[in-house]
C-alpha positions, -999 to +999 in steps of 0.1 A: -067+193+084-072+230+082-106+242+070-103+280+075-108+298+042-125+269+024-154+276+001-186+257+009-180+230-017-145+226-005-157+222+031-183+197+022-157+178+002-134+178+032-162+165+055-171+138+030-135+126+026-130+126+064-162+106+069-152+081+042-117+078+056-130+068+090-156+045+078-137+028+050-105+027+071-124+009+099-141-015+075-109-022+056-090-029+088-116-052+101-119-070+068-082-076+064-068-078+100-072-116+100-060-121+064-027-139+058-029-145+021-058-136-003-065-147-038-039-123-051-016-124-021-030-099+004-009-099+035-017-079+067+005-068+096-011-093+119+008-126+126-013-157+120-015-191+137-032-206+107-010-206+076-036-220+052-043-200+020-077-183+022-095-155+004-100-124+026-134-119+042-150-087+028-177-065+043-210-061+024-199-027+010-168-042-006-181-074-020-184-059-055-149-046-054-126-077-055-089-074-055-078-074-092-055-099-107-036-072-127-028-035-125-061-016-128-066+013-153-060+043-131-052+079-140-043+105-114-025+139-115+012+141-109+029+168-088+026+192-118-011+185-122-005+164-154-030+134-157-008+103-155-018+067-161-005+042-135+001+018-164+028+042-177+050+027-150+043-009-161+067-033-178+090-034-148+089-045-111+066-020-095+055-011-060+025+013-056+023+028-021-010+043-010-007+069+018-019+102+032-003+131+050-024+125+081-014+089+084+016+084+109+027+049+096+026+063+061+050+091+070+073+067+088+076+046+055+089+075+034+126+073+043+125+036+037+109+040+003+134+067-007+162+042+002+147+013-016+140+033-047+177+039-050+188+004-041+165-012-066+176+008-097+198-020-109+166-042-110+149-014-130+122-014-103+100+016-096+081+028-066+051+051-071+034+069-043-003+076-045-014+102-020-051+101-012-054+136+003-059+172-005-035+182-032-023+214-015-016+195+017+004+169-001+025+195-020+032+213+012+042+181+029+066+169+002+084+203+004+094+194+039+097+156+035+110+149+000+098+118-019+125+107-043+101+087-065+071+095-087+040+108-069+004+108-080-022+127-060-060+124-058-089+133-034-121+115-044-103+101-075-076+089-051-102+071-031-115+055-063-080+044-071-077+027-038-110+010-043-099-002-077-073-023-058-101-036-035-087-018-005-105+014+005-087+037+029-069+013+052-037+032+049-009+026+043-009-003+019+016-013-007+010-032-039+038-052-055+033-058-093+055-079-116+068-069-151+037-084-167+014-061-146+002-089-124-003-083-087+021-103-066+010-092-031-007-063-013+008-055+021-016-038+044-001-017+071+034-002+076+059-017+052+092-029+067+126-032+050+128-070+052+093-073+036+101-048+008+133-065-001+118-100+000+090-090-023+113-072-048+135-103-048+106-125-056+096-101-084+131-106-097+127-144-095+095-141-116+113-120-142+142-145-143+119-175-146+131-189-112+096-189-097+060-188-111+038-160-097+018-185-077+050-199-061+063-164-054+030-154-038+031-184-015+068-176-006+059-140+002+029-149+023+049-174+044+079-150+048+057-120+057+039-141+084+072-152+099+085-116+098+054-103+115+055-130+141+092-122+148+084-085+152+056-093+176+079-115+197+105-088+198+079-062+208+066-085+236+101-090+248+108-053+250+075-047+269+084-075+293+118-061+299+104-027+305+080-040+330+107-058+350 
């Protein structure tokens, strides 16, 4: 990030956020890297040998910030600076994607999210991006890389929003929420198209009464594990072929 021209409070704020990003990102990653399925369906990028349902281990700092069962009460500014409640997007299948401009996996997700936001219109689903970053940096970024879905922006309040989901700054992470504002699953790490489509399909099953939320959570956890394992096998195969 560029610090030239910052006032003293601005500079201190930047240093504070950078420090928290490193600390909480590390803690969040360590806390969740071995998690397959948490109490509300937390799924990490890492494939797991053990498929048993288990609550995520949390560091001491995060023990008082559990993953909520429903969409938390969060208000952040939109692109125009208007305070916007996240709950204003409720009542439909919803995915909330937490990201930052300095996060490479976050940037890679954007074309996929633009694509899915169009494809899921028939389902009346919505994707909302939450940028935890300096507002001016986010607005400059989206001028070059358009986001075709609603965007909320926050610095310290963005961090508080991430913590309200029990996550911290282990970016990116994506929260899938059903039409009754109940959290189906939280995917930590870069989201892939097969994962996004599977989760949105299960949200549709919940809306149609085909699956209960608990059954949908179990299905998502199993599918995400299999998808992660398959990607790991493919990557290992590519590395092996490159070495030969």
